[in-house]
Structure formats: structure tokens, C-alpha cells
C-alpha positions, 0 to 999 in steps of 0.5 A, a space after each residue: 393825305 399822301 393818297 389824296 395828293 396822288 388823286 389830284 395830281 392824276 386828275 390834273 395830269 389827265 385834264 391839264 392839256 384841256 385846261 391849257 386849250 381853254 385858256 388859249 381859247 381866249 386869244 386864239 380863234 382856232 383854239 376856241 374852235 377846237 375847244 367848242 368841237 371837243 365840248 360839244 361833241 364829247 365831253 358831256 356825254 363822256 362824263 355820263 357814259 363812263 360813270 353810269 354806262 361803263 359797261 356798254 360796248 364801244 359803239 354804244 358808247 361812242 354813240 352816246 358820247 356824241 349824242 349826249 354831248 350835243 344835246 347837253 352842251 347846247 341846253 347849257 349854253 341856251 339857259 346860260 345865255 338866257 341869264 347872262 347873254 349869248 356870247 363867246 364868253 358865255 360859251 367859254 364859261 359853259 365849257 369851264 363848268 363842263 371842264 370842272 365836271 371832267 375834272 371831278 369825274 377824274 378824281 372820283 375815278 382813280 382805280 386801276 381800270 381792269 385790263 381789257 382786250 385791244 379793240 379789233 376792227 371786227 368790233 368796230 364794224 358799225 363805226 367804220 360803215 357808219 363813218 364811210 356813209 358819212 364821208 359820202 354824205 360830206 363829199 357830196 355836201 362839200 361840192 353842193 353846199 356853198 361852194 364858189 363857181 365862176 363869181 357865184 355861190 352854189 346851194 343845193 339846187 332849188 333848196 326845198 330842203 330850206 338850207 338858206 333859211 338855216 343860214 339865216 337862223 345861224 347867222 342872225 343868232 350870232 349877230 344878236 338875235 337872242 333869245 332868237 325871233 324868227 329871222 324870216 318873220 321878224 317881231 315873232 319869237 321862234 317856236 321852231 325846233 332851232 336847236 340844231 341851228 343853235 348848236 351850229 351857231 355856238 361852233 361858229 360863234 366861238 370861232 368868231 367868224 363867218 364859216 359857212 361850211 360848218 354846216 357841211 361838217 355837222 351834217 356829216 356828223 349827224 348822219 354819222 350817228 344815225 348811221 351808228 344808231 341804226 347799226 346798234 339797234 339791229 345788232 342787238 335785234 339780230 346780229 351784226 350783219 343785220 346791223 350792216 344791211 340795216 345801215 345801208 337800207 336806213 341811210 341810202 334806201 329809198 322807193 321806185 322813183 329810179 323809174 323816173 331815171 329810166 323812163 327819162 333815160 330811154 326818151 333821151 330826156 335825161 339831165 343830171 340837173 333836172 331829173 331827180 328822185 323827187 316829185 313835190 306834189 305828184 306820185 313820188 312825193 315822199 323824199 328819199 331819206 338820204 335827201 334828207 339827211 343831206 339838208 333837213 337839219 332838225 330831222 338829222 338830230 331827230 332820227 338818230 336821237 329817236 332811234 337811240 332813245 327807243 333802243 334803250 327803252 327797249 332794251 332797258 325794259 327787257 332787262 327786268 326779266 334778267 338779273 340786270 334790273 339795276 342797268 335796266 332802270 338806268 337805260 330807261 331813264 337814259 331813254 327818257 333823258 334823250 327824248 326830253 332833250 330832243 324836244 327843241 331839236 326836233 319836236 316830231 321826233 320827241 313826240 314820236 319817241 313818246 309814242 313808242 314809250 307808250 306803245 311798249 309800256 301798254 304792251 308791257 303793263 298788259 303782259 303777266 310782269 309784276 307791278 314792281 317791274 312795270 313801275 321802273 318804266 315810269 323812269 322814263 317819264 320822270 326824265 322826259 316831262 320836266 325836260 320838255 315843259 320849259 319849251 312846251 309851256 310857252 309854245 302853247 301859251 304864246 300868241 304865235 301859234 303852235 304845231 297842233 292844228 288837226 287837219 285832214 290827214 296827209 293822204 287827203 292832199 298827196 295820194 291822189 288814187 291807189 293808196 296802196 300802190 303809192 306807198 309801195 312805190 314810194 317806200 320801195 323794195 325796203 318796205 318789201 323786205 320788211 314785210 317779207 321779214 314780218 312773215 319770216 319771222 326774222 325779228 322774233 321775239 322783238 316783233 311787236 317792237 319792230 312792227 308797232 313802230 313801223 305801222 304806227 308811224 305809217 298810219 299816223 299821217 294818214 288819220 290826222 295831220 297837225 303841222 302847220 304845213 301838212 306836207 310836213 307830216 311826211 317826216 313820220 314816214 322817215 321815222 317808220 323808215 328806221 323800223 323799215 330798215 331794221 326789218 329789212 336788214 334782219 330779213 337780208 341777214 337770214 337769208 344770207 345765213 339760211 344752211 350757207 355753210 351747207 349749200 353748194 357754191 352755186 347757191 351761196 353764189 345765188 344768194 350773194 348775187 340775190 342779196 346784192 341786187 336787192 341792195 343795189 336797187 334799194 339804193 338806186 334813188 339815192 344815187 340819183 339824190 347824189 348825183 343830182 346835188 353834185 350836178 347842181 349849179 343853182 346860185 344863191 349869191 353871186 360875189 355882188 350880194 356876197 360882198 353886200 351881205 358882208 357889208 350888212 354885218 359890218 355896218 348895220 346895227 344887230 336885229 335891224 329889220 330889213 324890208 326885202 322880197 319874200 324870197 328864199 335867198 336874201 343876203 342881208 339875212 343869210 349872210 348879214 345875219 339880220 331879220 327880215 319882214 317876211 322871208 319865203 313865205 313857206 318857212 314862217 308858215 311852215 312854223 305856225 304863223 299867219 304870214 297872209 297879211 304880211 305877204 300882201 304888205 311887203 308886196 304893197 311896199 314895193 308896188 304901191 305909192 310911197 305913202 303905202 311904203 312908208 306906212 308898211 315900214 313903220 308897221 313892222 319897225 323897218 330900219 333898212 330897205 333892200 333891192 336886189 335881183 328879186 325885188 327888181 324882178 317883181 317890182 321893177 319900178 321900186 328902185 326909182 320909187 325909194 330913190 325919190 323918197 326924201 324919208 330914204 337915204 341910200 347908204 349902200 350900192 354894190 360896185 355892180 349896181 345890183 344890190 341896194 340898201 336905204 336907211 329909213 330916216 327918223 
């Protein structure tokens, strides 16, 4: 009885501060936000890792703490919200459930832990380097995402990265759109992998106010996780030096598109705001990975989770050749758990993780290992399959279509001629280093794991395209980039250590200079990405549009459907959180919807006669009509038509007179 009382006392003391923070969350928005950060970025992963994987090193643990916490907390809140509704109270219920598990964990783990040596900076190289990359990304984002400049808001250049779409998803979810319809395609359920945005929405919902800068913070967190996953993988395959190089190549490496910079500079045509390391539909049409790390939010979660899942599957399957078969089983199960939970965060990354499992399972199956050992690798499927079914079945039984629609290969659309030169130029020095690693055998005995990954992901888009928007198949090149970075990092580590201790000072200097130059010209294009973002002045909303969006949040019903032009920026959805008949056409089209009829209807609603306009409003259940810059630019006469229509009542006009909202009468 005394021991039980002591255990209970220890568990209470360890968790009391967190319990008090949760209680404070009911009355303090700041306490609620801190709770959300702790429970969605640390607690669930901490419980699992310290219970099942406590022998991992600190960098592996930190990676898993955060990855598993994001994955698990988002799923938990999603299913609780399906049952009880999405609200601040549901989020806090989820946190109390996780708190209960944490309390039970401390009750069951009261033994005095063996004394461990203090952590040294040398054991945290990966964390420190990954933090540096994340701070760099944060700096760029903080100067280019939702930045006020002289009466307007800057938002990442021309926005091919779809940042405004992610704001629409986040804000609409937090304004009643749950289970979510596509906010840019009202009336159709969301099949897009939106859970990264849902995770950010949870943080904002916990705070209870509009926090557009959360994207800056969460994006930087995911960049950190990707960098750390690269370090962990490359360090396991080679050494820590390879891990450092892999992080630099994997996060900042890019192709030879910096040749555009030198060409423009020599011609006197270089401008920071126009010269860019990416040309859609032209020669340099594979975007640098750092560009995606800044803005492509699903990819931000897809890349680190794919890398970590593949790492633990490979590490676990190799454990059977040693005495660590129990740890191997757990690591393979963990790989399946990570890949399965990834599905609603990024379907293509989840699919890629499954492909890597199949490839390595088949290779191992054909080896000389025993039958009992091979069966352990199926632990991956035991955890993977049940987790994806709740999302996979509705996706293919629904009426909105899905991703699978075979089309001609990616190369058919985007590689005009000379495919060898195209890929060499777009993948650049890191790809050449990865090929050099193949001949030098710098990743031996892991060559099959690395190069099957690399060549499978490079080959897949060139054999078939199955994304609604064919260009989205480029993401597989970024999955190949993980293997390219690891192989290139291992090669650089090899040439660094080749007889370096016995070499002359001159030779050591030449090696250091060579590696420095290789790294500089591997990451130069990402420097252009950063300067382009930092210098951008592209407006997503002026002060009148911002105030219009806030008015919409305060004075229109949740899930109200707005008719707007098919524009990238619309304050009624990006700030107001309401639904649109049709937003920017490539968004819904890229997510599998047949947008062409709606596209024509929206144009007719603004340009046609009053009768056509009213019929279209009724067809899509429109409650409000918005007239702003894009609407007036594309249909200059629409404002007068709406003002003269008896079935429409003007309910808002911003002080500058540039934005108007009409309510559809009964």
C-alpha cells in the first residue's frame, strides 16, 4: 500500500504542471495554445517512444516524438470531432485523453532509470544542423508569408505553391466546415490530403482567433523534421559526416537552374523579384526542393514521414541477422504505423512508403533468409492496411473521383527533348554525386536499399501519370531526392576521409576546397529561391480586403456559400473562412474534380443576364455574392447588374468602395 501511494505521488508530481496548464486552457487562450503545441508536437510520441523504443539515440527519439505526435493527435481529434463535433472543447477532450495515457505511463515507469552520461553537443549534431536549416526557412517565411507592407499583405510571390488554398482550408475548417467540403469547390467532400492543414487548424482553434502566422511556425517545424530524418538515415548508413552532407544536399540542394541567374546577370536583366530558379512548363520545370519546403504543406509532412518509415523498416529488417530480432519487429511495426498514419497527410508519400516496403520485402524474400524471419516483415502490413482503409474506401466509393486515373507519362508533357540533359540539368550536382557514390560503393552494403529507392522514384513518373494534374507527379522526383541526398552525402563523406590523415596539408586543403565548391554549387539555386521569396511584393489582400474578410467571419453564417470569381485570392474564404462555388480552377482540378461546368457557370453568373445569374445561384446554393478586384477586372458591368437586381441586397461595402457583398434574397 505504501509503495502504491508512493507511485501515485510520483506520477502526480510529474504530471501536475501539465494538468494545471490544461485547466488553465478553459479560461486562457494562450494557455490553450501552449497546451495544443505540447499535445500535438510532443506528448503522444513521447509515450510511445519511451515505452517501446527507449534504447534509441536522442536524435531518433526526438524525430519520433514530434512525427508521431503530429500524426496521432491529428487523427485522434479528427475521429473525436466526427463523433462530437469539431470545437475547442473536443480538442481539450483529446488532450485530457492523451494526458490520461501520460499519467498511466508514469505510473508504470517508476523504476529509477540507470544513470546516463550527460548529453554533449557532439551527440546533437543532427539536431543542431536541422535547427539551423529550420531557422533559415523560418526567416524566409517570416519575411514572405502574411507580411504587412504599406497597406497590403504580401504572400509568397505568384503563389504557384497554393498557400492561399491552405489558408482557405484552415479557416473554413475553423469556421464550421467539418467534416470539410472543399472550400474552393462547395458541396463536394474533401478528398485532398488536408491533415497538415487540419493540424494547423487545431492549433488556431485552440487559441480561438485568426492566427495567419501559424503557417510560418509549423512549416519551419516540418522542415526541421525532414532535415533530422535525413541526418538519422545517412548517419545509420554511413556516418555522421555523411549525415551532415545529406542534410545540406537534401534540404538546400537543387539542379543547375542557377544558370538562369548567370545568364540574366550577364545580359543585365537580373531582377530579384522576377528571376527565379523554376520555370513551369519550360526546361527547369522540376522545382527546387527548398521551394517545396517553404510552401508545399502536404509535402512538408510527407517527406520526413516517408524517410523515417523507410529508415525504420530497413533498420528493423536488418536486425534479424543479429540478436536484436525483438527490436526489429517493433521497428518494422513502427514503419507500418508511420506509413499508415501518413495517408491523409500525403497520399503519394504514403504510396511511396508502401512501394519501398514491397521492393525491399521482395528482395529479402528472394534471399536465403529463413521463412520465419521473412514473416516478421509483414508486421508492416498489419499496422499499415487498417490505418489507410477508413480513408481509402470512401475515396474510391465516393462520387468526386480520386487520384487514380492513368495518363501518359509525366515526361510526355514536360520533357520536350533530350531527356538525359533535362534530368541532369534539373537534378544537378547532387545527382552526379549520387551516381559517383554508386561507382565508389560509398553506401555498401546498403546499395540496393538506396539505389532501388532512387531509380524507382525517378522512373515512376516516366512510365505513368495518375495524379489529376499530371505536373503533380513531380513530387516523386522529390522522393527520389531523399536517396540522392543520402548517396551524395555518403560520397562526400568518403572523399573527405580517404587517407586524409596521411595526406599533405596541400592535399587536405584541396579536398576541403573541392567539397566546399561542390556544396556551394549544389545549393546555389536554393539561394535564388530564398532571395526571390524575400524580395517578393506580391499582394494577396489590401487593407480593404482584409477588413472585408473579417466582416465575413463576424456577420455571415458558417458554411455559407459565396459566389466569387475563380481567383487565387478571395478574402471571403482565405480570411473569412467561407465556401466558394469555385476558387482557383487548378485547385479543385488537381484534387480530382471535373471543374469545367462550374467554371463556365461562374463566368456566366458575372457576365450573363440577371436570369442566368439567379439560376446559377440557385443551382449551387449560393447565399452571398462577392464583388472585388478580380470580379470587376473580369466583368466590369457586374456590380451595376447586382445592384439593380431585386433579389440581391447589398449588405456590405468596404470604406474604400472596392469590395461589395450582396445577400441572396429568399
